[in-house]
N, CA, C and O atoms as a Tinker XYZ file with bonds, in Angstrom:
   408  protein
     1  N     67.326000   79.713000   65.161000    73     2
     2  CA    67.485000   78.326000   65.258000    64     1     3
     3  C     67.042000   76.781000   65.541000    63     2     4     5
     4  O     67.389000   76.130000   66.526000    81     3
     5  N     66.275000   76.366000   64.568000    73     3     6
     6  CA    65.426000   75.387000   64.898000    64     5     7
     7  C     66.261000   73.833000   65.883000    63     6     8     9
     8  O     67.264000   73.257000   65.463000    81     7
     9  N     65.605000   73.495000   67.045000    73     7    10
    10  CA    65.914000   73.019000   67.552000    64     9    11
    11  C     65.349000   71.268000   67.309000    63    10    12    13
    12  O     64.167000   70.925000   67.351000    81    11
    13  N     66.516000   70.351000   67.060000    73    11    14
    14  CA    65.984000   68.860000   66.648000    64    13    15
    15  C     65.073000   68.041000   67.522000    63    14    16    17
    16  O     65.277000   67.866000   68.724000    81    15
    17  N     64.052000   67.546000   66.845000    73    15    18
    18  CA    62.907000   66.645000   67.502000    64    17    19
    19  C     64.063000   65.766000   68.206000    63    18    20    21
    20  O     65.180000   65.311000   67.959000    81    19
    21  N     62.673000   65.833000   69.692000    73    19    22
    22  CA    64.208000   64.762000   70.482000    64    21    23
    23  C     63.378000   63.659000   70.443000    63    22    24    25
    24  O     62.153000   63.786000   70.471000    81    23
    25  N     63.991000   62.477000   70.374000    73    23    26
    26  CA    62.708000   61.511000   70.516000    64    25    27
    27  C     63.264000   60.076000   71.623000    63    26    28    29
    28  O     64.166000   59.242000   71.535000    81    27
    29  N     62.677000   60.233000   72.169000    73    27    30
    30  CA    63.270000   59.129000   73.303000    64    29    31
    31  C     62.850000   57.922000   73.470000    63    30    32    33
    32  O     61.633000   58.011000   73.628000    81    31
    33  N     63.192000   56.771000   73.528000    73    31    34
    34  CA    62.870000   55.518000   72.637000    64    33    35
    35  C     63.100000   54.849000   74.583000    63    34    36    37
    36  O     64.011000   55.116000   75.367000    81    35
    37  N     62.002000   54.052000   74.765000    73    35    38
    38  CA    61.947000   53.336000   75.852000    64    37    39
    39  C     62.422000   51.856000   76.290000    63    38    40    41
    40  O     61.643000   51.154000   76.935000    81    39
    41  N     63.688000   51.393000   75.940000    73    39    42
    42  CA    63.380000   49.694000   75.339000    64    41    43
    43  C     64.356000   50.353000   73.775000    63    42    44    45
    44  O     64.154000   51.316000   73.035000    81    43
    45  N     65.335000   49.366000   73.800000    73    43    46
    46  CA    66.638000   48.929000   72.831000    64    45    47
    47  C     66.257000   47.656000   71.716000    63    46    48    49
    48  O     67.064000   47.121000   70.956000    81    47
    49  N     65.158000   47.417000   71.816000    73    47    50
    50  CA    65.302000   46.025000   70.883000    64    49    51
    51  C     65.032000   46.409000   69.800000    63    50    52    53
    52  O     65.348000   47.465000   69.253000    81    51
    53  N     64.022000   44.997000   69.189000    73    51    54
    54  CA    64.089000   45.305000   67.771000    64    53    55
    55  C     62.740000   46.151000   67.263000    63    54    56    57
    56  O     62.712000   46.394000   66.057000    81    55
    57  N     61.493000   46.674000   68.164000    73    55    58
    58  CA    61.059000   47.700000   68.536000    64    57    59
    59  C     61.222000   48.953000   68.255000    63    58    60    61
    60  O     60.673000   49.623000   67.380000    81    59
    61  N     62.287000   49.356000   69.318000    73    59    62
    62  CA    62.802000   50.478000   69.217000    64    61    63
    63  C     63.801000   50.925000   67.855000    63    62    64    65
    64  O     63.984000   52.068000   67.438000    81    63
    65  N     64.316000   49.772000   67.371000    73    63    66
    66  CA    65.348000   49.886000   65.954000    64    65    67
    67  C     63.810000   50.166000   65.005000    63    66    68    69
    68  O     63.736000   51.354000   64.693000    81    67
    69  N     63.057000   49.644000   64.689000    73    67    70
    70  CA    62.248000   49.816000   63.785000    64    69    71
    71  C     61.413000   51.677000   63.988000    63    70    72    73
    72  O     60.880000   52.264000   63.047000    81    71
    73  N     61.498000   52.104000   65.065000    73    71    74
    74  CA    60.973000   53.082000   65.170000    64    73    75
    75  C     62.120000   54.398000   65.202000    63    74    76    77
    76  O     61.690000   55.548000   65.107000    81    75
    77  N     63.464000   54.161000   65.331000    73    75    78
    78  CA    64.732000   54.487000   65.439000    64    77    79
    79  C     64.799000   54.718000   63.483000    63    78    80    81
    80  O     65.198000   55.736000   62.918000    81    79
    81  N     64.419000   53.786000   62.987000    73    79    82
    82  CA    65.030000   53.517000   61.472000    64    81    83
    83  C     63.762000   54.712000   61.062000    63    82    84    85
    84  O     64.153000   55.674000   60.401000    81    83
    85  N     62.842000   54.682000   61.296000    73    83    86
    86  CA    61.563000   54.457000   60.974000    64    85    87
    87  C     61.719000   57.089000   60.935000    63    86    88    89
    88  O     61.153000   57.816000   60.118000    81    87
    89  N     62.445000   57.446000   61.864000    73    87    90
    90  CA    62.608000   58.430000   62.595000    64    89    91
    91  C     63.067000   59.418000   61.437000    63    90    92    93
    92  O     62.494000   60.479000   61.188000    81    91
    93  N     64.220000   58.909000   60.738000    73    91    94
    94  CA    65.015000   59.631000   59.340000    64    93    95
    95  C     64.062000   60.490000   58.661000    63    94    96    97
    96  O     63.621000   60.255000   57.536000    81    95
    97  N     63.680000   61.748000   59.561000    73    95    98
    98  CA    62.735000   62.708000   59.012000    64    97    99
    99  C     63.654000   63.775000   57.528000    63    98   100   101
   100  O     64.754000   63.733000   56.976000    81    99
   101  N     62.698000   64.419000   57.444000    73    99   102
   102  CA    63.687000   65.604000   56.539000    64   101   103
   103  C     64.156000   66.670000   57.375000    63   102   104   105
   104  O     64.784000   67.621000   56.909000    81   103
   105  N     63.818000   66.529000   58.849000    73   103   106
   106  CA    64.941000   67.114000   59.760000    64   105   107
   107  C     65.307000   66.400000   60.468000    63   106   108   109
   108  O     64.619000   65.416000   60.738000    81   107
   109  N     66.901000   66.668000   61.227000    73   107   110
   110  CA    67.451000   66.019000   62.422000    64   109   111
   111  C     66.676000   66.140000   63.263000    63   110   112   113
   112  O     66.166000   67.186000   63.664000    81   111
   113  N     66.412000   64.493000   63.814000    73   111   114
   114  CA    66.077000   64.148000   64.498000    64   113   115
   115  C     67.145000   63.917000   65.969000    63   114   116   117
   116  O     68.337000   63.989000   65.671000    81   115
   117  N     66.943000   63.726000   67.074000    73   115   118
   118  CA    67.909000   63.485000   68.400000    64   117   119
   119  C     67.563000   62.695000   68.971000    63   118   120   121
   120  O     66.616000   62.931000   69.721000    81   119
   121  N     68.187000   61.199000   68.930000    73   119   122
   122  CA    67.730000   60.398000   69.480000    64   121   123
   123  C     68.358000   59.482000   71.189000    63   122   124   125
   124  O     69.518000   59.142000   71.422000    81   123
   125  N     67.012000   59.282000   72.205000    73   123   126
   126  CA    67.491000   59.209000   72.974000    64   125   127
   127  C     67.049000   57.500000   73.869000    63   126   128   129
   128  O     65.870000   57.307000   74.167000    81   127
   129  N     67.913000   56.631000   74.135000    73   127   130
   130  CA    67.681000   55.582000   74.107000    64   129   131
   131  C     67.714000   54.903000   75.899000    63   130   132   133
   132  O     68.515000   55.441000   76.663000    81   131
   133  N     67.057000   54.051000   76.299000    73   131   134
   134  CA    66.931000   53.400000   77.787000    64   133   135
   135  C     66.741000   52.376000   77.735000    63   134   136   137
   136  O     65.765000   52.248000   76.995000    81   135
   137  N     67.213000   51.027000   78.224000    73   135   138
   138  CA    67.366000   49.757000   78.417000    64   137   139
   139  C     67.944000   49.560000   79.581000    63   138   140   141
   140  O     68.968000   50.181000   79.864000    81   139
   141  N     67.056000   48.151000   80.934000    73   139   142
   142  CA    68.352000   48.112000   81.572000    64   141   143
   143  C     69.572000   46.858000   81.237000    63   142   144   145
   144  O     70.607000   46.439000   81.756000    81   143
   145  N     68.898000   46.636000   80.282000    73   143   146
   146  CA    69.917000   45.261000   79.658000    64   145   147
   147  C     70.989000   45.760000   79.058000    63   146   148   149
   148  O     70.762000   46.542000   78.135000    81   147
   149  N     72.363000   45.471000   79.386000    73   147   150
   150  CA    72.660000   46.643000   78.586000    64   149   151
   151  C     73.862000   45.698000   77.060000    63   150   152   153
   152  O     74.689000   46.268000   76.349000    81   151
   153  N     73.609000   44.694000   77.049000    73   151   154
   154  CA    73.534000   43.821000   75.537000    64   153   155
   155  C     72.825000   44.411000   74.096000    63   154   156   157
   156  O     73.152000   44.400000   72.909000    81   155
   157  N     71.335000   45.080000   75.105000    73   155   158
   158  CA    70.648000   45.480000   73.838000    64   157   159
   159  C     71.173000   46.772000   73.960000    63   158   160   161
   160  O     71.405000   47.119000   72.802000    81   159
   161  N     71.533000   47.807000   74.831000    73   159   162
   162  CA    71.603000   49.009000   74.814000    64   161   163
   163  C     72.812000   49.361000   73.836000    63   162   164   165
   164  O     72.899000   50.328000   73.079000    81   163
   165  N     73.813000   48.224000   74.067000    73   163   166
   166  CA    75.482000   48.101000   73.042000    64   165   167
   167  C     74.483000   47.848000   71.878000    63   166   168   169
   168  O     74.294000   48.851000   71.190000    81   167
   169  N     73.856000   46.828000   71.532000    73   167   170
   170  CA    73.662000   46.567000   70.031000    64   169   171
   171  C     73.100000   47.758000   69.667000    63   170   172   173
   172  O     73.797000   48.378000   68.865000    81   171
   173  N     71.930000   48.366000   70.027000    73   171   174
   174  CA    71.495000   49.496000   69.764000    64   173   175
   175  C     72.493000   50.888000   69.487000    63   174   176   177
   176  O     72.255000   51.782000   68.675000    81   175
   177  N     73.431000   50.811000   70.219000    73   175   178
   178  CA    74.485000   52.006000   70.130000    64   177   179
   179  C     75.014000   51.593000   68.988000    63   178   180   181
   180  O     75.195000   52.437000   68.110000    81   179
   181  N     75.404000   50.102000   68.730000    73   179   182
   182  CA    76.092000   50.328000   67.537000    64   181   183
   183  C     75.326000   50.363000   66.393000    63   182   184   185
   184  O     75.597000   51.000000   65.375000    81   183
   185  N     74.769000   49.958000   66.502000    73   183   186
   186  CA    73.326000   50.330000   64.950000    64   185   187
   187  C     73.193000   52.410000   64.763000    63   186   188   189
   188  O     72.852000   53.009000   63.743000    81   187
   189  N     73.554000   52.966000   65.974000    73   187   190
   190  CA    72.923000   54.171000   66.171000    64   189   191
   191  C     73.445000   54.609000   66.899000    63   190   192   193
   192  O     72.933000   54.733000   68.012000    81   191
   193  N     74.737000   55.064000   66.634000    73   191   194
   194  CA    75.531000   55.448000   67.394000    64   193   195
   195  C     75.820000   56.873000   67.892000    63   194   196   197
   196  O     76.677000   56.923000   68.774000    81   195
   197  N     75.116000   58.396000   67.390000    73   195   198
   198  CA    74.480000   59.366000   67.558000    64   197   199
   199  C     73.631000   58.982000   68.924000    63   198   200   201
   200  O     73.557000   59.900000   69.740000    81   199
   201  N     72.903000   57.592000   69.318000    73   199   202
   202  CA    71.829000   58.136000   69.830000    64   201   203
   203  C     72.644000   58.387000   71.386000    63   202   204   205
   204  O     73.769000   57.917000   71.556000    81   203
   205  N     71.990000   59.117000   72.395000    73   203   206
   206  CA    72.983000   59.103000   73.895000    64   205   207
   207  C     71.822000   58.222000   74.591000    63   206   208   209
   208  O     70.620000   58.485000   74.549000    81   207
   209  N     72.413000   57.147000   75.226000    73   207   210
   210  CA    71.935000   56.011000   76.131000    64   209   211
   211  C     72.010000   55.895000   77.401000    63   210   212   213
   212  O     72.962000   56.112000   78.151000    81   211
   213  N     70.972000   55.546000   77.615000    73   211   214
   214  CA    70.916000   55.726000   79.466000    64   213   215
   215  C     70.571000   53.839000   79.648000    63   214   216   217
   216  O     70.152000   53.091000   78.765000    81   215
   217  N     70.987000   53.415000   81.354000    73   215   218
   218  CA    70.937000   51.868000   81.907000    64   217   219
   219  C     69.357000   52.223000   82.122000    63   218   220   221
   220  O     68.761000   51.172000   81.885000    81   219
   221  N     68.216000   53.461000   82.540000    73   219   222
   222  CA    67.446000   53.737000   83.354000    64   221   223
   223  C     66.668000   54.332000   81.847000    63   222   224   225
   224  O     66.971000   54.802000   80.751000    81   223
   225  N     65.526000   53.957000   82.627000    73   223   226
   226  CA    64.135000   55.464000   81.282000    64   225   227
   227  C     63.769000   56.297000   82.370000    63   226   228   229
   228  O     63.300000   57.368000   81.986000    81   227
   229  N     63.852000   56.105000   84.091000    73   227   230
   230  CA    63.417000   57.368000   84.582000    64   229   231
   231  C     64.677000   58.623000   84.547000    63   230   232   233
   232  O     64.724000   59.835000   84.752000    81   231
   233  N     65.373000   57.826000   84.262000    73   231   234
   234  CA    66.864000   58.890000   84.740000    64   233   235
   235  C     66.721000   59.272000   83.090000    63   234   236   237
   236  O     66.624000   60.490000   82.940000    81   235
   237  N     66.694000   58.708000   82.152000    73   235   238
   238  CA    66.704000   58.947000   80.659000    64   237   239
   239  C     65.669000   60.887000   80.545000    63   238   240   241
   240  O     66.022000   62.020000   80.218000    81   239
   241  N     64.115000   60.135000   81.124000    73   239   242
   242  CA    63.180000   60.784000   80.967000    64   241   243
   243  C     63.384000   62.670000   81.868000    63   242   244   245
   244  O     62.935000   63.745000   81.468000    81   243
   245  N     64.020000   62.440000   82.825000    73   243   246
   246  CA    64.531000   63.116000   84.007000    64   245   247
   247  C     65.940000   64.504000   83.598000    63   246   248   249
   248  O     66.160000   65.615000   84.082000    81   247
   249  N     66.574000   63.741000   82.566000    73   247   250
   250  CA    68.099000   63.713000   82.010000    64   249   251
   251  C     67.878000   65.752000   81.285000    63   250   252   253
   252  O     68.695000   66.670000   81.206000    81   251
   253  N     66.762000   65.681000   81.006000    73   251   254
   254  CA    66.774000   67.218000   80.751000    64   253   255
   255  C     64.967000   67.983000   80.493000    63   254   256   257
   256  O     63.933000   67.331000   80.350000    81   255
   257  N     65.088000   69.310000   80.505000    73   255   258
   258  CA    63.443000   69.803000   80.745000    64   257   259
   259  C     62.280000   68.919000   79.336000    63   258   260   261
   260  O     62.711000   68.597000   78.229000    81   259
   261  N     61.651000   68.827000   79.542000    73   259   262
   262  CA    60.277000   68.293000   78.333000    64   261   263
   263  C     60.525000   69.187000   77.745000    63   262   264   265
   264  O     61.062000   70.250000   78.054000    81   263
   265  N     60.096000   68.760000   76.739000    73   263   266
   266  CA    59.462000   70.236000   75.292000    64   265   267
   267  C     57.935000   69.395000   74.947000    63   266   268   269
   268  O     57.628000   68.249000   75.275000    81   267
   269  N     57.123000   70.414000   74.169000    73   267   270
   270  CA    55.914000   70.354000   73.429000    64   269   271
   271  C     56.297000   69.251000   72.047000    63   270   272   273
   272  O     55.524000   68.463000   71.502000    81   271
   273  N     57.318000   69.437000   71.822000    73   271   274
   274  CA    57.808000   68.409000   70.612000    64   273   275
   275  C     58.584000   67.050000   70.723000    63   274   276   277
   276  O     58.848000   66.198000   69.875000    81   275
   277  N     58.896000   67.155000   72.243000    73   275   278
   278  CA    59.216000   65.709000   72.671000    64   277   279
   279  C     58.085000   64.082000   72.040000    63   278   280   281
   280  O     56.906000   63.729000   72.044000    81   279
   281  N     59.070000   63.709000   71.707000    73   279   282
   282  CA    58.069000   61.896000   71.148000    64   281   283
   283  C     59.046000   61.039000   71.885000    63   282   284   285
   284  O     60.252000   60.827000   71.760000    81   283
   285  N     58.081000   60.605000   72.726000    73   283   286
   286  CA    58.119000   59.177000   74.232000    64   285   287
   287  C     57.785000   57.767000   73.378000    63   286   288   289
   288  O     56.569000   57.597000   73.463000    81   287
   289  N     58.219000   57.007000   72.819000    73   287   290
   290  CA    57.717000   56.037000   72.123000    64   289   291
   291  C     58.332000   54.921000   73.374000    63   290   292   293
   292  O     59.500000   54.975000   73.759000    81   291
   293  N     57.200000   53.811000   73.969000    73   291   294
   294  CA    57.765000   53.023000   75.015000    64   293   295
   295  C     57.677000   51.700000   74.283000    63   294   296   297
   296  O     56.548000   51.212000   74.337000    81   295
   297  N     58.691000   50.897000   73.524000    73   295   298
   298  CA    58.844000   50.280000   72.560000    64   297   299
   299  C     59.511000   48.799000   73.494000    63   298   300   301
   300  O     60.123000   47.859000   72.987000    81   299
   301  N     59.212000   48.953000   74.742000    73   299   302
   302  CA    58.929000   47.675000   75.324000    64   301   303
   303  C     57.648000   46.560000   75.631000    63   302   304   305
   304  O     56.456000   46.867000   75.619000    81   303
   305  N     58.327000   44.889000   75.971000    73   303   306
   306  CA    57.210000   44.162000   75.651000    64   305   307
   307  C     55.357000   44.986000   76.421000    63   306   308   309
   308  O     55.395000   45.542000   77.519000    81   307
   309  N     54.423000   44.921000   75.877000    73   307   310
   310  CA    52.989000   45.258000   76.292000    64   309   311
   311  C     53.064000   45.324000   78.199000    63   310   312   313
   312  O     53.119000   46.361000   78.860000    81   311
   313  N     53.052000   44.439000   78.536000    73   311   314
   314  CA    52.826000   44.101000   79.955000    64   313   315
   315  C     53.895000   45.500000   80.692000    63   314   316   317
   316  O     53.511000   45.965000   81.766000    81   315
   317  N     55.134000   46.054000   80.071000    73   315   318
   318  CA    56.037000   46.816000   80.941000    64   317   319
   319  C     55.073000   48.719000   80.432000    63   318   320   321
   320  O     55.458000   49.743000   80.995000    81   319
   321  N     54.394000   48.744000   79.809000    73   319   322
   322  CA    54.363000   49.921000   79.204000    64   321   323
   323  C     53.917000   50.346000   80.005000    63   322   324   325
   324  O     53.771000   51.455000   79.490000    81   323
   325  N     53.360000   50.494000   81.308000    73   323   326
   326  CA    52.639000   51.003000   82.247000    64   325   327
   327  C     53.239000   50.938000   83.841000    63   326   328   329
   328  O     52.604000   51.240000   84.851000    81   327
   329  N     54.731000   50.428000   83.767000    73   327   330
   330  CA    55.414000   50.422000   84.919000    64   329   331
   331  C     56.228000   51.625000   85.155000    63   330   332   333
   332  O     57.320000   51.582000   84.589000    81   331
   333  N     55.993000   52.660000   85.823000    73   331   334
   334  CA    56.733000   53.468000   86.445000    64   333   335
   335  C     57.204000   54.599000   86.112000    63   334   336   337
   336  O     58.100000   55.191000   86.713000    81   335
   337  N     56.024000   55.367000   84.096000    73   335   338
   338  CA    56.550000   56.299000   83.580000    64   337   339
   339  C     55.592000   57.197000   83.676000    63   338   340   341
   340  O     55.400000   57.946000   82.718000    81   339
   341  N     55.079000   57.265000   84.436000    73   339   342
   342  CA    53.607000   58.281000   84.777000    64   341   343
   343  C     54.116000   59.386000   85.522000    63   342   344   345
   344  O     53.500000   60.452000   85.548000    81   343
   345  N     55.475000   59.172000   86.291000    73   343   346
   346  CA    55.361000   60.269000   87.149000    64   345   347
   347  C     55.244000   62.082000   86.849000    63   346   348   349
   348  O     55.503000   62.373000   85.681000    81   347
   349  N     54.999000   62.907000   87.483000    73   347   350
   350  CA    55.206000   64.859000   87.450000    64   349   351
   351  C     56.764000   64.508000   86.688000    63   350   352   353
   352  O     56.367000   64.463000   85.523000    81   351
   353  N     58.359000   64.218000   86.595000    73   351   354
   354  CA    59.161000   64.655000   86.086000    64   353   355
   355  C     58.822000   64.286000   84.743000    63   354   356   357
   356  O     59.105000   65.116000   83.879000    81   355
   357  N     57.979000   62.633000   84.187000    73   355   358
   358  CA    57.904000   62.342000   83.134000    64   357   359
   359  C     57.820000   63.552000   81.847000    63   358   360   361
   360  O     57.434000   64.677000   82.165000    81   359
   361  N     58.179000   63.283000   80.465000    73   359   362
   362  CA    57.719000   64.217000   79.560000    64   361   363
   363  C     56.061000   63.745000   79.823000    63   362   364   365
   364  O     55.473000   62.722000   80.172000    81   363
   365  N     55.736000   65.022000   79.464000    73   363   366
   366  CA    53.994000   65.123000   78.909000    64   365   367
   367  C     53.267000   64.497000   78.150000    63   366   368   369
   368  O     52.056000   64.353000   78.314000    81   367
   369  N     54.152000   63.901000   76.913000    73   367   370
   370  CA    53.267000   62.461000   76.026000    64   369   371
   371  C     53.254000   61.458000   76.879000    63   370   372   373
   372  O     52.449000   60.555000   76.652000    81   371
   373  N     54.293000   61.344000   78.280000    73   371   374
   374  CA    54.586000   60.020000   78.709000    64   373   375
   375  C     53.308000   59.872000   79.545000    63   374   376   377
   376  O     52.708000   58.802000   79.648000    81   375
   377  N     52.925000   61.033000   80.144000    73   375   378
   378  CA    51.815000   60.943000   81.537000    64   377   379
   379  C     50.453000   60.639000   80.445000    63   378   380   381
   380  O     49.504000   59.881000   80.644000    81   379
   381  N     50.697000   61.412000   79.376000    73   379   382
   382  CA    49.511000   61.555000   78.602000    64   381   383
   383  C     48.609000   60.530000   77.356000    63   382   384   385
   384  O     47.619000   60.581000   76.627000    81   383
   385  N     50.153000   59.298000   77.866000    73   383   386
   386  CA    50.068000   57.745000   77.603000    64   385   387
   387  C     49.377000   56.780000   78.459000    63   386   388   389
   388  O     48.508000   55.908000   78.427000    81   387
   389  N     49.963000   57.204000   79.016000    73   387   390
   390  CA    49.805000   56.602000   80.623000    64   389   391
   391  C     48.097000   56.470000   81.011000    63   390   392   393
   392  O     47.338000   55.570000   81.370000    81   391
   393  N     48.001000   57.998000   80.692000    73   391   394
   394  CA    46.167000   58.422000   81.931000    64   393   395
   395  C     45.281000   57.932000   81.029000    63   394   396   397
   396  O     44.328000   57.292000   81.472000    81   395
   397  N     45.472000   58.221000   78.931000    73   395   398
   398  CA    44.556000   57.577000   78.200000    64   397   399
   399  C     44.462000   56.135000   77.889000    63   398   400   401
   400  O     43.760000   55.598000   77.032000    81   399
   401  N     45.261000   55.612000   78.705000    73   399   402
   402  CA    45.460000   54.229000   78.787000    64   401   403
   403  C     45.008000   52.602000   79.510000    63   402   404   405
   404  O     45.171000   51.394000   79.340000    81   403
   405  N     44.290000   53.672000   80.474000    73   403   406
   406  CA    43.608000   53.343000   82.025000    64   405   407
   407  C     42.583000   53.268000   81.547000    63   406   408
   408  O     41.595000   53.023000   82.241000    81   407
């Protein structure tokens, strides 16, 4: 059985929607999205009802064991990109993005 690629979106605004729209792959992709803004999260879920929604990015990233093929997209304003997502419990892609940006 082939597992769907998992795409974790940190942020549920315009940039996240652009990435979700681009994720229409030839194979199925499982969307997860996190945003502390209830209105943004609800609006995203209206457009992508199949997405698992979280009000906290850290909870989303810790909700299941990381896989090597997970995709984590930080879709927040740039000043928020490095706020708290580099813990050891976050998927490797998030840790890698954080360490390369320093």
